[in-house]
C-alpha positions as CSV (number, residue, x, y, z in Angstrom):
1,M,15.7,-10.1,-17.9
2,A,12.4,-9.5,-19.7
3,F,11.5,-6.1,-20.9
4,I,7.9,-4.9,-21.5
5,E,7.4,-1.7,-23.5
6,Y,5.3,0.9,-21.8
7,V,4.4,4.6,-22.1
8,P,6.9,6.7,-20.1
9,A,5.4,8.4,-17.0
10,K,6.3,11.9,-18.4
11,E,3.8,11.3,-21.3
12,W,0.9,11.0,-18.9
13,K,-1.0,14.0,-17.3
14,L,-1.2,11.9,-14.0
15,D,1.2,9.4,-12.6
16,P,-0.4,6.0,-13.5
17,D,0.7,2.7,-12.0
18,N,2.8,0.4,-14.1
19,I,-0.1,-1.8,-15.3
20,V,-1.8,1.2,-16.8
21,R,1.5,2.4,-18.4
22,I,2.0,-1.0,-20.0
23,H,-1.6,-1.1,-21.3
24,G,-1.2,2.4,-22.5
25,I,0.8,1.4,-25.5
26,N,-2.5,-0.1,-26.9
27,P,-5.5,2.2,-26.3
28,A,-8.0,-0.6,-26.9
29,V,-6.4,-2.7,-24.3
30,L,-6.2,0.2,-21.9
31,R,-9.9,0.8,-22.4
32,G,-10.7,-2.9,-21.8
33,H,-8.6,-2.9,-18.6
34,Y,-10.4,0.2,-17.3
35,E,-13.9,-1.3,-18.2
36,L,-13.0,-4.6,-16.4
37,Y,-11.8,-2.7,-13.3
38,R,-15.0,-0.6,-13.2
39,A,-17.2,-3.7,-13.6
40,I,-15.3,-5.6,-10.9
41,M,-15.0,-2.7,-8.4
42,F,-18.3,-0.8,-9.0
43,G,-20.7,-3.4,-10.6
44,E,-23.5,-5.2,-8.8
45,S,-22.1,-7.6,-6.3
46,P,-22.9,-9.1,-2.9
47,L,-19.5,-7.7,-1.7
48,T,-19.1,-4.2,-0.5
49,R,-16.6,-1.9,-2.1
50,T,-14.4,-2.2,0.9
51,Q,-14.5,-6.0,0.7
52,R,-13.5,-5.9,-2.9
53,E,-10.5,-3.6,-2.2
54,M,-9.4,-5.9,0.6
55,L,-9.5,-8.9,-1.7
56,A,-7.5,-7.0,-4.3
57,V,-4.8,-6.1,-1.6
58,V,-4.6,-9.8,-0.4
59,V,-4.3,-11.1,-4.0
60,S,-1.7,-8.5,-4.9
61,S,0.2,-9.4,-1.8
62,L,0.0,-13.2,-2.5
63,N,1.2,-12.5,-6.1
64,G,4.2,-10.5,-4.8
65,C,3.0,-7.2,-6.3
66,H,4.9,-4.2,-4.7
67,Y,2.3,-1.6,-5.4
């Protein structure tokens, strides 16, 4: 079984999802992840915010993500 190092939840002020905890071991990567998320979800687009969220849910479901 593979193991990916991550920042334990107790070290965060909030309870982040696993992706954020994994990226948290490298602050530059975490910052890049957040900037990408903000650009995709809040940047200029012909899609509404609701449509973007729906697409994210569908893709996560197809990829077998449980969160």
